[in-house]
LUMDREN-137366 format. One record per atom (N, C-alpha, C, CB): residue number from 1; atom name; x, y, z. Coordinates in Angstrom, 3 decimals, padded with zeros to 6 digits, always signed. Last residue first. Glycine has a CB too. Layout:
REM LUMDREN-137366
NUM_CA_X_Y_Z .
...
END
This chain:
REM LUMDREN-137366
96_N_+006.141_-025.061_-054.535 .
96_CA_+006.309_-024.308_-055.752 .
96_C_+007.383_-024.750_-056.551 .
96_CB_+006.487_-022.957_-055.498 .
95_N_+005.700_-025.967_-051.951 .
95_CA_+004.793_-026.408_-053.021 .
95_C_+005.015_-025.670_-054.325 .
95_CB_+003.363_-026.229_-052.591 .
94_N_+006.589_-023.246_-049.913 .
94_CA_+006.405_-024.680_-050.100 .
94_C_+005.447_-024.928_-051.257 .
94_CB_+005.878_-025.341_-048.807 .
93_N_+008.923_-020.693_-050.338 .
93_CA_+007.526_-021.094_-050.380 .
93_C_+007.428_-022.587_-050.643 .
93_CB_+006.760_-020.302_-051.453 .
92_N_+011.438_-019.722_-048.116 .
92_CA_+011.096_-020.491_-049.313 .
92_C_+009.617_-020.868_-049.231 .
92_CB_+012.001_-021.771_-049.451 .
91_N_+012.936_-016.864_-046.981 .
91_CA_+011.787_-017.741_-046.758 .
91_C_+011.457_-018.403_-048.086 .
91_CB_+010.548_-016.950_-046.187 .
90_N_+016.006_-015.926_-045.525 .
90_CA_+015.231_-016.182_-046.734 .
90_C_+014.096_-017.136_-046.405 .
90_CB_+016.125_-016.760_-047.859 .
89_N_+016.532_-013.462_-042.930 .
89_CA_+016.520_-014.847_-043.417 .
89_C_+015.620_-014.983_-044.640 .
89_CB_+016.052_-015.808_-042.306 .
88_N_+018.145_-010.308_-043.628 .
88_CA_+017.006_-011.083_-043.109 .
88_C_+017.032_-012.510_-043.663 .
88_CB_+015.662_-010.392_-043.473 .
87_N_+021.565_-009.732_-042.843 .
87_CA_+020.498_-009.796_-043.842 .
87_C_+019.355_-010.643_-043.278 .
87_CB_+021.025_-010.390_-045.198 .
86_N_+022.782_-007.623_-040.207 .
86_CA_+022.612_-008.945_-040.826 .
86_C_+021.479_-008.884_-041.846 .
86_CB_+022.322_-010.037_-039.749 .
85_N_+022.836_-005.188_-038.894 .
85_CA_+023.599_-005.320_-040.129 .
85_C_+023.450_-006.660_-040.820 .
85_CB_+025.025_-005.085_-039.849 .
84_N_+022.410_-006.533_-035.629 .
84_CA_+022.383_-005.374_-036.529 .
84_C_+023.292_-005.593_-037.738 .
84_CB_+022.808_-004.101_-035.775 .
83_N_+021.253_-009.994_-035.537 .
83_CA_+022.080_-008.885_-035.065 .
83_C_+022.041_-007.716_-036.041 .
83_CB_+023.523_-009.347_-034.858 .
82_N_+017.744_-010.725_-036.333 .
82_CA_+019.154_-011.046_-036.134 .
82_C_+019.921_-009.861_-035.614 .
82_CB_+019.776_-011.531_-037.419 .
81_N_+015.171_-010.134_-037.010 .
81_CA_+015.432_-010.403_-035.607 .
81_C_+016.871_-010.754_-035.330 .
81_CB_+014.559_-011.499_-035.132 .
80_N_+014.736_-009.319_-039.548 .
80_CA_+014.479_-010.726_-039.245 .
80_C_+014.731_-011.073_-037.796 .
80_CB_+015.324_-011.599_-040.116 .
79_N_+015.538_-006.580_-039.597 .
79_CA_+014.129_-006.956_-039.724 .
79_C_+013.834_-008.416_-039.374 .
79_CB_+013.672_-006.689_-041.119 .
78_N_+018.011_-006.147_-036.941 .
78_CA_+017.659_-006.283_-038.358 .
78_C_+016.203_-006.742_-038.449 .
78_CB_+018.617_-007.295_-039.092 .
77_N_+017.805_-003.895_-034.145 .
77_CA_+017.879_-005.229_-034.745 .
77_C_+017.513_-005.162_-036.228 .
77_CB_+016.945_-006.214_-034.002 .
76_N_+019.592_-001.643_-032.003 .
76_CA_+018.613_-001.897_-033.075 .
76_C_+018.854_-003.252_-033.734 .
76_CB_+018.676_-000.782_-034.136 .
75_N_+020.114_-002.480_-028.532 .
75_CA_+020.635_-002.153_-029.860 .
75_C_+019.572_-002.424_-030.920 .
75_CB_+021.918_-002.965_-030.161 .
74_N_+019.226_-003.383_-026.089 .
74_CA_+018.741_-002.082_-026.518 .
74_C_+019.207_-001.695_-027.909 .
74_CB_+019.170_-001.043_-025.547 .
73_N_+020.517_-005.798_-025.717 .
73_CA_+019.066_-005.804_-025.887 .
73_C_+018.544_-004.478_-026.410 .
73_CB_+018.391_-006.133_-024.578 .
72_N_+023.142_-006.172_-025.119 .
72_CA_+022.815_-005.807_-026.499 .
72_C_+021.323_-005.710_-026.743 .
72_CB_+023.411_-006.806_-027.451 .
71_N_+023.100_-006.965_-022.426 .
71_CA_+023.708_-005.688_-022.798 .
71_C_+023.367_-005.251_-024.213 .
71_CB_+025.195_-005.773_-022.654 .
70_N_+020.320_-008.117_-020.858 .
70_CA_+021.172_-008.415_-022.002 .
70_C_+021.784_-007.099_-022.464 .
70_CB_+020.368_-009.118_-023.162 .
69_N_+019.147_-006.843_-018.628 .
69_CA_+019.535_-008.250_-018.536 .
69_C_+020.515_-008.620_-019.638 .
69_CB_+018.302_-009.151_-018.608 .
68_N_+019.862_-003.722_-017.202 .
68_CA_+019.498_-004.447_-018.422 .
68_C_+020.004_-005.877_-018.333 .
68_CB_+020.071_-003.745_-019.681 .
67_N_+018.526_-002.373_-014.282 .
67_CA_+019.655_-003.085_-014.882 .
67_C_+019.140_-003.859_-016.082 .
67_CB_+020.349_-004.040_-013.851 .
66_N_+017.717_+000.565_-012.838 .
66_CA_+017.185_-000.455_-013.735 .
66_C_+018.360_-001.080_-014.461 .
66_CB_+016.142_+000.144_-014.744 .
65_N_+017.559_+001.773_-009.654 .
65_CA_+018.478_+001.470_-010.737 .
65_C_+017.880_+000.337_-011.555 .
65_CB_+019.895_+001.096_-010.198 .
64_N_+016.204_+004.372_-007.849 .
64_CA_+015.924_+003.078_-008.463 .
64_C_+016.887_+002.896_-009.620 .
64_CB_+014.437_+002.976_-008.942 .
63_N_+016.594_+005.897_-004.650 .
63_CA_+016.814_+005.875_-006.087 .
63_C_+016.556_+004.468_-006.599 .
63_CB_+018.249_+006.341_-006.442 .
62_N_+015.722_+007.881_-001.930 .
62_CA_+015.513_+006.602_-002.604 .
62_C_+015.760_+006.770_-004.096 .
62_CB_+014.085_+006.064_-002.345 .
61_N_+015.934_+010.405_-000.785 .
61_CA_+017.071_+009.501_-000.711 .
61_C_+016.894_+008.193_-001.479 .
61_CB_+017.352_+009.193_+000.706 .
60_N_+013.724_+012.034_-000.731 .
60_CA_+014.975_+012.636_-001.168 .
60_C_+016.136_+011.646_-001.207 .
60_CB_+015.323_+013.781_-000.266 .
59_N_+011.649_+010.451_+000.152 .
59_CA_+011.511_+011.099_-001.151 .
59_C_+012.827_+011.701_-001.636 .
59_CB_+010.447_+012.180_-001.083 .
58_N_+012.294_+009.598_+002.734 .
58_CA_+012.431_+008.666_+001.614 .
58_C_+012.383_+009.366_+000.261 .
58_CB_+011.344_+007.619_+001.679 .
57_N_+011.780_+011.865_+004.321 .
57_CA_+013.109_+011.246_+004.319 .
57_C_+013.305_+010.363_+003.090 .
57_CB_+013.315_+010.420_+005.596 .
56_N_+009.096_+012.372_+003.807 .
56_CA_+010.080_+013.388_+003.424 .
56_C_+011.496_+012.812_+003.415 .
56_CB_+010.008_+014.587_+004.381 .
55_N_+007.972_+009.984_+004.796 .
55_CA_+007.781_+010.369_+003.400 .
55_C_+008.830_+011.383_+002.967 .
55_CB_+006.378_+010.942_+003.190 .
54_N_+008.671_+010.079_+007.503 .
54_CA_+009.203_+009.004_+006.654 .
54_C_+009.087_+009.366_+005.179 .
54_CB_+008.466_+007.683_+006.930 .
53_N_+007.172_+012.334_+008.269 .
53_CA_+008.625_+012.318_+008.422 .
53_C_+009.257_+011.254_+007.522 .
53_CB_+009.006_+012.066_+009.889 .
52_N_+004.567_+011.469_+007.773 .
52_CA_+005.101_+012.647_+007.073 .
52_C_+006.621_+012.685_+007.136 .
52_CB_+004.523_+013.937_+007.673 .
51_N_+004.436_+009.292_+009.557 .
51_CA_+004.296_+009.073_+008.116 .
51_C_+004.851_+010.255_+007.321 .
51_CB_+002.823_+008.841_+007.752 .
50_N_+004.728_+010.606_+012.045 .
50_CA_+005.699_+009.589_+011.630 .
50_C_+005.644_+009.362_+010.118 .
50_CB_+005.440_+008.265_+012.372 .
49_N_+002.433_+012.203_+012.044 .
49_CA_+003.751_+012.831_+012.090 .
49_C_+004.826_+011.858_+011.618 .
49_CB_+004.064_+013.323_+013.511 .
48_N_+000.493_+010.189_+012.084 .
48_CA_+000.528_+011.145_+010.976 .
48_C_+001.900_+011.815_+010.903 .
48_CB_-000.587_+012.212_+011.137 .
47_N_+001.059_+008.967_+014.522 .
47_CA_+001.236_+008.213_+013.278 .
47_C_+001.293_+009.133_+012.063 .
47_CB_+000.105_+007.205_+013.108 .
46_N_+000.383_+011.070_+016.260 .
46_CA_+001.756_+010.558_+016.229 .
46_C_+002.024_+009.774_+014.948 .
46_CB_+002.022_+009.672_+017.451 .
45_N_-002.345_+011.325_+015.768 .
45_CA_-001.452_+012.445_+015.443 .
45_C_+000.001_+011.988_+015.374 .
45_CB_-001.599_+013.567_+016.482 .
44_N_-003.194_+008.809_+016.702 .
44_CA_-003.398_+009.208_+015.315 .
44_C_-002.494_+010.349_+014.896 .
44_CB_-004.828_+009.598_+015.100 .
43_N_-002.493_+008.991_+019.423 .
43_CA_-001.874_+007.981_+018.562 .
43_C_-002.030_+008.319_+017.093 .
43_CB_-002.473_+006.618_+018.836 .
42_N_-004.219_+011.048_+020.229 .
42_CA_-002.769_+011.244_+020.318 .
42_C_-002.030_+010.235_+019.450 .
42_CB_-002.298_+011.127_+021.775 .
41_N_-006.680_+009.771_+019.797 .
41_CA_-006.351_+010.989_+019.046 .
41_C_-004.842_+011.253_+019.077 .
41_CB_-007.117_+012.204_+019.623 .
40_N_-006.494_+007.674_+021.661 .
40_CA_-006.611_+007.372_+020.229 .
40_C_-006.259_+008.591_+019.380 .
40_CB_-008.034_+006.894_+019.895 .
39_N_-006.390_+009.133_+024.060 .
39_CA_-005.258_+008.279_+023.679 .
39_C_-005.300_+007.960_+022.188 .
39_CB_-005.262_+006.974_+024.500 .
38_N_-008.922_+010.340_+023.979 .
38_CA_-007.716_+011.179_+023.988 .
38_C_-006.497_+010.367_+023.573 .
38_CB_-007.491_+011.796_+025.384 .
37_N_-010.550_+008.058_+024.094 .
37_CA_-010.624_+008.944_+022.926 .
37_C_-009.375_+009.828_+022.842 .
37_CB_-011.900_+009.824_+022.991 .
36_N_-009.874_+007.056_+026.619 .
36_CA_-009.579_+006.265_+025.418 .
36_C_-009.614_+007.122_+024.152 .
36_CB_-010.576_+005.111_+025.289 .
35_N_-010.876_+009.132_+028.235 .
35_CA_-009.446_+008.802_+028.246 .
35_C_-009.060_+008.021_+027.001 .
35_CB_-009.086_+007.996_+029.503 .
34_N_-013.599_+008.912_+027.684 .
34_CA_-012.896_+010.140_+027.303 .
34_C_-011.382_+009.894_+027.265 .
34_CB_-013.233_+011.290_+028.290 .
33_N_-014.061_+006.376_+028.819 .
33_CA_-014.250_+006.584_+027.372 .
33_C_-013.541_+007.852_+026.901 .
33_CB_-015.754_+006.666_+027.031 .
32_N_-013.554_+006.905_+031.518 .
32_CA_-012.737_+005.921_+030.798 .
32_C_-012.855_+006.118_+029.292 .
32_CB_-013.155_+004.487_+031.177 .
31_N_-015.577_+008.784_+032.079 .
31_CA_-014.167_+009.144_+032.237 .
31_C_-013.248_+008.189_+031.474 .
31_CB_-013.790_+009.152_+033.718 .
30_N_-017.879_+007.239_+031.626 .
30_CA_-017.632_+008.432_+030.815 .
30_C_-016.154_+008.827_+030.893 .
30_CB_-018.532_+009.605_+031.284 .
29_N_-017.553_+005.342_+033.632 .
29_CA_-017.601_+004.915_+032.226 .
29_C_-017.298_+006.094_+031.315 .
29_CB_-018.984_+004.310_+031.877 .
28_N_-017.724_+006.974_+035.886 .
28_CA_-016.496_+006.233_+035.612 .
28_C_-016.444_+005.778_+034.159 .
28_CB_-016.383_+005.027_+036.545 .
27_N_-020.365_+007.925_+035.725 .
27_CA_-019.234_+008.862_+035.633 .
27_C_-017.915_+008.163_+035.333 .
27_CB_-019.104_+009.646_+036.924 .
26_N_-021.779_+005.336_+035.926 .
26_CA_-021.823_+006.175_+034.723 .
26_C_-020.682_+007.187_+034.671 .
26_CB_-023.150_+006.906_+034.652 .
25_N_-021.924_+003.820_+038.271 .
25_CA_-020.784_+003.619_+037.368 .
25_C_-020.732_+004.575_+036.184 .
25_CB_-020.806_+002.229_+036.853 .
24_N_-022.910_+005.888_+041.130 .
24_CA_-023.048_+004.785_+040.187 .
24_C_-021.877_+004.735_+039.227 .
24_CB_-024.347_+004.907_+039.414 .
23_N_-023.887_+009.311_+041.535 .
23_CA_-023.448_+008.030_+042.065 .
23_C_-023.657_+006.954_+041.014 .
23_CB_-024.202_+007.680_+043.366 .
22_N_-024.944_+011.731_+040.985 .
22_CA_-023.583_+011.491_+040.542 .
22_C_-023.047_+010.172_+041.102 .
22_CB_-022.681_+012.649_+040.959 .
21_N_-027.415_+012.387_+042.044 .
21_CA_-027.368_+011.914_+040.659 .
21_C_-025.973_+011.545_+040.177 .
21_CB_-027.930_+012.956_+039.757 .
20_N_-027.165_+013.462_+044.561 .
20_CA_-027.653_+012.088_+044.475 .
20_C_-027.511_+011.535_+043.058 .
20_CB_-029.113_+012.016_+044.923 .
19_N_-026.383_+016.104_+044.039 .
19_CA_-025.448_+015.183_+044.659 .
19_C_-025.894_+013.735_+044.524 .
19_CB_-025.271_+015.531_+046.113 .
18_N_-027.299_+017.319_+040.774 .
18_CA_-027.595_+017.093_+042.185 .
18_C_-026.667_+016.026_+042.748 .
18_CB_-029.069_+016.680_+042.377 .
17_N_-025.396_+019.357_+038.728 .
17_CA_-025.828_+017.992_+038.998 .
17_C_-026.181_+017.865_+040.473 .
17_CB_-024.730_+016.968_+038.602 .
16_N_-025.007_+022.077_+038.925 .
16_CA_-025.515_+021.512_+037.673 .
16_C_-026.069_+020.112_+037.884 .
16_CB_-024.413_+021.482_+036.616 .
15_N_-025.312_+024.564_+041.060 .
15_CA_-025.228_+023.105_+041.106 .
15_C_-025.843_+022.533_+039.835 .
15_CB_-025.944_+022.541_+042.370 .
14_N_-025.965_+027.137_+040.478 .
14_CA_-024.559_+026.771_+040.441 .
14_C_-024.373_+025.264_+040.489 .
14_CB_-023.819_+027.421_+041.590 .
13_N_-028.638_+027.553_+040.945 .
13_CA_-028.224_+027.329_+039.566 .
13_C_-026.773_+026.896_+039.456 .
13_CB_-028.439_+028.575_+038.757 .
12_N_-028.551_+027.997_+043.705 .
12_CA_-029.332_+026.875_+043.195 .
12_C_-028.908_+026.548_+041.759 .
12_CB_-030.845_+027.194_+043.255 .
11_N_-027.049_+030.309_+043.899 .
11_CA_-026.542_+029.081_+044.503 .
11_C_-027.281_+027.866_+043.965 .
11_CB_-026.668_+029.141_+046.026 .
10_N_-028.815_+032.049_+042.597 .
10_CA_-027.497_+031.820_+042.039 .
10_C_-026.898_+030.533_+042.599 .
10_CB_-026.577_+033.011_+042.327 .
9_N_-030.961_+032.093_+044.372 .
9_CA_-031.175_+031.539_+043.027 .
9_C_-029.829_+031.226_+042.366 .
9_CB_-031.992_+032.532_+042.147 .
8_N_-029.720_+033.329_+046.502 .
8_CA_-030.294_+031.984_+046.671 .
8_C_-030.495_+031.327_+045.318 .
8_CB_-031.637_+032.048_+047.437 .
7_N_-029.037_+035.836_+045.512 .
7_CA_-027.968_+034.912_+045.852 .
7_C_-028.487_+033.496_+046.046 .
7_CB_-027.256_+035.376_+047.101 .
6_N_-030.898_+036.959_+042.647 .
6_CA_-030.737_+036.786_+044.092 .
6_C_-029.682_+035.728_+044.376 .
6_CB_-032.078_+036.397_+044.753 .
5_N_-029.706_+038.989_+040.115 .
5_CA_-030.153_+037.657_+040.494 .
5_C_-029.921_+037.504_+041.981 .
5_CB_-029.411_+036.544_+039.687 .
4_N_-030.420_+041.605_+037.948 .
4_CA_-029.939_+041.213_+039.263 .
4_C_-030.535_+039.860_+039.614 .
4_CB_-030.298_+042.276_+040.336 .
3_N_-031.725_+042.041_+035.570 .
3_CA_-030.309_+041.709_+035.531 .
3_C_-029.747_+041.314_+036.880 .
3_CB_-029.540_+042.860_+034.996 .
2_N_-033.963_+044.512_+036.626 .
2_CA_-033.629_+043.512_+035.623 .
2_C_-032.126_+043.280_+035.651 .
2_CB_-034.099_+043.952_+034.208 .
1_N_-035.299_+044.832_+039.875 .
1_CA_-034.431_+045.316_+038.829 .
1_C_-034.081_+044.174_+037.893 .
1_CB_-033.166_+045.949_+039.417 .
END
């Protein structure tokens, strides 16, 4: 009959790795590497969460104050660079 598998064949297919093939350092190396990958992924997710939290905290609380060095620096100046309302300096031509 199609679809029926004998119990002997099922037991043979149930063993993915033969017992003799699981000796040596390879399983330990694989286990250590998987552990390191899981730790690195958890650290990355934790850093992402920390950065998002810091960004949302700082975006609503940080303000910048710009202080003017000279209180009159923003006032309009006369064409010669003097104080407002002053007449521009006279320029004399040499040699005339």
